[in-house]
C-alpha positions as CSV (number, residue, x, y, z in Angstrom):
1,M,-11.1,-12.2,13.9
2,V,-9.3,-9.0,13.0
3,K,-11.8,-5.9,12.6
4,I,-11.6,-2.3,12.1
5,E,-14.5,-1.0,13.9
6,N,-17.0,-3.3,12.1
7,V,-14.9,-4.1,9.1
8,E,-14.0,-7.8,9.1
9,L,-10.6,-8.5,7.7
10,G,-10.2,-12.1,8.5
11,A,-7.9,-13.8,11.2
12,F,-4.7,-12.4,10.0
13,P,-5.1,-9.9,7.2
14,L,-2.6,-9.0,4.6
15,L,-2.8,-5.5,3.5
16,L,-1.8,-3.6,0.3
17,A,0.1,-0.6,1.1
18,P,-0.6,2.9,-0.2
19,M,2.0,3.5,-2.9
20,E,2.0,6.7,-4.9
21,D,1.8,6.1,-8.5
22,V,1.3,2.2,-8.0
23,S,-1.7,1.4,-5.6
24,D,-4.4,2.6,-8.3
25,P,-7.6,0.4,-9.5
26,P,-5.8,-1.3,-12.2
27,F,-2.9,-2.8,-9.7
28,R,-5.4,-3.1,-6.7
29,A,-7.4,-5.2,-9.1
30,L,-4.7,-7.9,-9.4
31,C,-3.7,-7.8,-5.6
32,K,-7.3,-8.4,-4.8
33,K,-7.3,-11.3,-7.3
34,H,-4.3,-12.9,-5.8
35,G,-5.2,-12.7,-2.2
36,A,-5.0,-9.0,-0.4
37,D,-7.5,-8.7,2.3
38,M,-7.5,-5.0,2.4
39,M,-6.2,-2.4,0.0
40,Y,-5.7,1.3,0.2
41,T,-5.4,3.8,-2.5
42,E,-2.4,6.0,-3.5
43,F,-2.1,8.6,-0.8
44,I,-4.2,11.9,-1.6
45,S,-3.5,15.5,-1.0
46,V,-6.1,17.2,1.1
47,E,-5.6,20.4,-0.7
48,G,-6.0,18.6,-4.1
49,L,-9.4,17.3,-2.9
50,I,-10.7,20.6,-1.7
51,R,-9.7,22.4,-4.8
52,D,-11.5,19.7,-6.9
53,A,-8.1,18.8,-8.6
54,E,-8.8,16.3,-11.1
55,K,-6.0,14.0,-10.4
56,S,-6.6,13.8,-6.7
57,L,-10.3,13.2,-7.2
58,Q,-9.9,10.5,-9.8
59,K,-7.9,8.6,-6.8
60,L,-11.0,8.2,-5.0
61,D,-12.6,5.8,-7.6
62,I,-13.6,3.0,-5.8
63,Y,-14.9,-0.5,-7.3
64,D,-17.0,-2.8,-5.6
65,Y,-14.9,-5.7,-6.0
66,E,-11.9,-4.0,-4.2
67,R,-13.7,-3.7,-1.0
68,P,-13.0,-3.4,2.0
69,I,-10.8,-0.4,0.9
70,G,-9.2,2.4,2.7
71,V,-8.8,5.9,1.3
72,Q,-5.2,7.4,2.5
73,I,-5.0,11.4,2.7
74,F,-2.1,13.7,3.5
75,G,-2.1,17.0,4.8
76,A,-1.0,19.7,7.5
77,E,-3.9,22.3,7.8
78,L,-6.6,21.5,10.3
79,D,-9.5,23.0,8.1
80,S,-8.3,21.1,5.0
81,M,-8.1,17.9,6.6
82,M,-11.7,18.1,7.9
83,K,-13.0,19.2,4.7
84,A,-11.0,16.5,3.0
85,A,-12.7,13.8,5.5
86,E,-16.1,14.8,4.4
87,I,-15.4,14.4,0.6
88,V,-13.9,11.1,1.4
89,E,-16.8,9.9,3.2
90,A,-18.9,10.8,0.5
91,A,-17.0,8.4,-1.7
92,Q,-17.9,5.5,0.5
93,P,-14.8,3.7,1.2
94,E,-14.7,1.3,4.4
95,V,-11.9,3.2,6.0
96,L,-10.2,6.4,6.1
97,D,-6.5,6.4,6.7
98,I,-4.1,9.3,7.5
99,N,-0.5,9.2,6.1
100,Y,2.0,10.2,8.8
101,G,4.8,8.1,7.1
102,C,5.7,9.5,3.7
103,P,9.5,10.7,3.7
104,V,9.7,12.6,0.5
105,Q,10.9,16.1,0.9
106,K,8.1,17.7,-1.1
107,V,5.7,16.4,1.3
108,V,7.5,16.6,4.8
109,C,8.7,20.2,4.0
110,K,4.8,21.0,4.7
111,M,5.0,19.3,8.1
112,A,2.7,16.9,6.1
113,G,3.3,12.9,6.0
114,A,6.4,12.1,8.0
115,G,7.0,15.8,8.6
116,I,4.6,15.8,11.6
117,L,6.7,13.4,13.4
118,R,8.4,16.5,14.6
119,D,5.2,17.7,16.4
120,V,3.5,14.9,18.1
121,K,1.2,17.3,19.6
122,K,-0.2,18.7,16.4
123,M,-0.4,15.1,14.8
124,V,-2.6,14.1,17.7
125,E,-4.9,17.3,17.1
126,L,-5.1,17.0,13.5
127,T,-6.3,13.2,14.0
128,K,-8.9,14.1,16.5
129,A,-10.3,16.6,14.0
130,V,-10.6,13.9,11.3
131,V,-12.2,11.4,13.5
132,D,-14.6,14.2,14.7
133,S,-15.3,15.1,10.9
134,T,-16.4,11.7,9.7
135,N,-18.5,8.8,10.4
136,L,-15.8,6.5,8.7
137,P,-13.5,4.6,11.0
138,V,-10.1,6.5,10.9
139,T,-6.8,4.8,10.7
140,V,-3.0,5.9,10.7
141,K,-0.2,4.8,9.1
142,T,3.1,6.3,10.4
143,R,6.8,5.7,10.8
144,L,8.8,5.1,14.1
145,G,9.8,8.6,14.4
146,W,11.4,11.4,12.7
147,D,15.1,10.1,13.5
148,H,16.3,7.6,16.1
149,S,16.4,10.2,19.0
150,T,12.7,11.0,18.4
151,I,11.0,7.6,18.4
152,F,8.0,8.1,20.5
153,I,5.8,5.3,18.7
154,E,4.7,4.0,22.1
155,E,3.3,7.2,23.1
156,V,2.0,8.1,19.8
157,A,-0.1,4.8,19.5
158,E,-1.8,5.5,23.0
159,R,-2.7,9.0,22.1
160,L,-3.8,8.3,18.8
161,Q,-5.9,5.4,20.3
162,D,-7.4,7.9,22.8
163,V,-8.6,10.4,20.2
164,G,-10.5,7.5,18.3
165,I,-8.5,5.8,15.7
166,K,-9.7,2.2,15.0
167,A,-6.3,0.8,13.8
168,L,-2.5,1.5,13.6
169,T,0.0,0.7,10.9
170,I,3.6,1.2,11.8
171,H,6.5,1.2,9.0
172,A,9.4,0.0,11.3
173,R,11.7,2.7,10.1
174,T,12.3,6.6,10.7
175,R,12.0,9.0,8.5
176,A,15.7,9.8,8.5
177,Q,16.1,6.0,7.3
178,M,13.9,7.0,4.2
179,Y,13.6,3.2,2.7
180,K,17.3,2.2,3.6
181,G,18.5,-0.1,6.3
182,E,16.6,-2.7,8.2
183,A,13.0,-2.0,9.6
184,D,13.1,-2.5,13.4
185,W,10.1,-4.3,14.3
186,E,11.0,-4.7,17.8
187,W,9.4,-1.2,18.1
188,I,6.0,-2.7,16.9
189,N,6.4,-5.4,19.4
190,K,6.8,-3.1,22.1
191,V,3.3,-1.1,21.0
192,K,1.9,-4.5,21.1
193,A,2.7,-5.3,24.2
194,N,1.1,-2.3,25.8
195,P,-1.8,-3.6,27.7
196,R,-3.6,-0.3,27.1
197,L,-3.7,-0.7,23.5
198,K,-6.9,-2.3,22.0
199,I,-6.7,-1.5,18.5
200,P,-5.2,-3.6,15.8
201,V,-1.6,-3.1,15.1
202,F,-0.2,-3.9,11.4
203,G,3.4,-4.1,10.6
204,N,5.2,-2.8,7.5
205,G,8.5,-2.9,6.1
206,D,11.1,-5.5,4.6
207,V,8.4,-8.3,4.6
208,D,9.4,-9.7,1.0
209,S,8.8,-13.3,1.2
210,P,6.4,-16.1,2.6
211,Q,9.1,-17.2,5.3
212,K,9.7,-13.6,6.4
213,A,5.9,-13.1,6.8
214,L,5.8,-16.1,9.0
215,E,8.5,-15.3,11.0
216,Y,7.6,-11.6,11.6
217,R,3.9,-12.8,12.6
218,Q,5.0,-15.2,15.1
219,K,7.9,-12.9,16.6
220,Y,6.3,-9.6,16.9
221,N,2.7,-10.4,17.6
222,V,1.1,-8.2,15.1
223,D,-2.5,-8.2,14.1
224,G,-1.7,-8.3,10.3
225,I,1.0,-7.4,7.9
226,M,0.9,-4.4,5.4
227,I,3.2,-5.1,2.0
228,G,4.4,-2.6,-0.2
229,R,7.2,-2.8,-2.3
230,A,7.4,-6.7,-2.3
231,S,4.0,-6.6,-4.3
232,I,5.1,-4.3,-7.1
233,G,5.1,-6.3,-10.3
234,Y,4.5,-9.5,-8.1
235,P,1.0,-9.5,-6.7
236,W,1.0,-13.2,-6.1
237,I,3.2,-12.3,-2.9
238,F,-0.1,-12.2,-1.0
239,R,-1.4,-15.9,-2.4
240,E,2.1,-17.3,-1.6
241,I,2.2,-15.8,2.0
242,K,-1.3,-17.3,2.6
243,H,-0.4,-20.8,1.2
244,Y,2.9,-20.8,3.5
245,F,0.7,-20.0,6.4
246,E,-1.7,-22.8,5.7
247,T,0.8,-25.4,4.7
248,G,4.1,-24.5,5.5
249,E,5.2,-25.2,2.0
250,L,6.1,-22.6,-0.7
251,L,3.7,-22.4,-3.5
252,A,5.4,-22.5,-7.0
253,P,5.8,-19.2,-8.6
254,P,3.6,-18.1,-11.3
255,S,4.4,-19.2,-14.7
256,V,5.3,-17.3,-17.9
257,N,1.7,-17.5,-19.0
258,E,0.4,-16.1,-15.5
259,R,2.6,-13.4,-15.7
260,V,2.0,-12.1,-19.1
261,E,-1.6,-12.4,-18.5
262,A,-1.4,-10.2,-15.3
263,V,0.7,-7.6,-17.4
264,K,-2.1,-8.0,-20.1
265,Q,-4.9,-7.3,-17.6
266,H,-2.7,-4.6,-15.7
267,L,-2.5,-2.6,-19.1
268,Q,-5.9,-3.1,-20.2
269,H,-7.5,-1.7,-17.1
270,S,-4.9,1.2,-17.0
271,I,-6.1,2.2,-20.4
272,E,-9.7,1.8,-19.5
273,W,-9.3,3.8,-16.3
274,K,-6.9,6.5,-17.4
275,G,-7.3,6.8,-21.2
276,E,-5.3,5.5,-24.1
277,K,-2.4,7.9,-23.9
278,V,-1.8,8.0,-20.3
279,G,-2.7,4.5,-19.8
280,V,0.2,3.5,-21.9
281,V,2.7,5.8,-20.7
282,E,2.0,5.1,-16.9
283,M,2.0,1.4,-17.4
284,R,5.8,1.7,-18.4
285,R,7.1,2.0,-15.0
286,H,5.8,-1.5,-14.2
287,Y,7.2,-3.8,-16.9
288,T,10.8,-4.1,-15.4
289,N,9.2,-5.4,-12.3
290,Y,7.0,-7.7,-14.0
291,F,9.6,-9.1,-16.1
292,R,12.3,-9.4,-13.6
293,G,14.3,-12.7,-13.8
294,F,13.5,-13.2,-17.5
295,P,16.7,-13.9,-19.3
296,N,17.7,-11.5,-22.2
297,I,14.3,-9.7,-21.7
298,K,16.0,-6.2,-22.4
299,E,15.0,-5.9,-26.1
300,F,11.3,-6.7,-25.3
301,R,11.3,-4.4,-22.5
302,S,12.6,-1.5,-24.7
303,Q,9.8,-2.1,-27.1
304,L,7.2,-2.0,-24.2
305,V,8.5,1.1,-22.9
306,S,8.6,3.0,-26.3
307,L,5.5,1.7,-28.3
308,E,2.4,3.9,-27.9
309,N,-0.3,1.8,-29.8
310,P,-1.9,-0.7,-27.6
311,D,-2.3,-3.2,-30.2
312,D,1.6,-3.2,-30.8
313,L,1.9,-3.6,-26.9
314,F,-0.2,-6.5,-26.7
315,E,1.6,-8.1,-29.7
316,V,4.9,-7.7,-28.0
317,L,3.3,-9.3,-24.8
318,Y,2.4,-12.3,-27.2
319,Q,5.9,-12.5,-28.4
320,I,7.1,-12.8,-25.0
321,E,4.7,-15.4,-24.0
322,M,5.7,-17.5,-27.0
323,A,9.7,-16.9,-26.6
324,Y,9.8,-17.7,-23.1
325,G,7.1,-20.5,-23.2
326,E,7.5,-23.2,-20.5
327,T,10.7,-21.3,-19.1
328,E,11.0,-22.0,-15.3
329,L,11.3,-18.7,-13.3
330,E,12.3,-18.0,-9.6
331,P,10.0,-16.3,-7.2
332,A,10.8,-12.7,-6.8
333,Y,12.2,-13.3,-3.2
């Protein structure tokens, strides 16, 4: 049984990665339904939290069916991180996670996210301050290093454990790689091989199929796998991996009916959570992923990303379901 302190996650948990503009409650509901063992919120700016910024506070919304869930924060200032930890604790997630992995320039230029990989000492100080500021188990998600010449992940893992984190997720790329190139899980294997390390270590990066999930589970000795991009528009990846673990067989991909039903649920929940106007607009980024592999879908997709009335959108989804009927679709991988 893998545990983050007292939070039980099962024998080999599959975790939904925190992804900005993706890992919101409407999407998390689908991932939970299809087998995610633990999920994380979108990453939340600590400065936004302590200023009571509406968008940041909304990201603290948690529903009981999502549990266990972690709230992920990012920031670079000691006082702000400590205050934000108190605000997060009041929202009552199971875990508080710190983001040291986001590679985008607007974050790293403030020495937050992956920016802090250039200053391991400060990274450890910030982490200790957060641990000391909350009763929640604190976890960290990080990258291997800033670039190939600054990969100190083995040392970082030990030092973060020593200041009190309860689990570590490693995205096996450097910041310099962004999301390009191949993730190097050998570094995760080295971290796991350290006899001093007692906390769970989760691997992240490039796992996009049941076969790869099993290969990485066996080869790199991780305690669980975090899945990000492979789940976008395909929340079924979690159940497919679990089925493959249990049987060695690939599960049939979701039918047209299942896919359209998932989009309907996602759209409806998005409208309920964000309001009609925002919910409709922000759902548009998801249609391409949900309908990838549908032949000649362009005309329908054009309607989905331009219509504003929910009833019209649901009518288009009904038309897609009727038009594609029993069409057999390939899995996303």
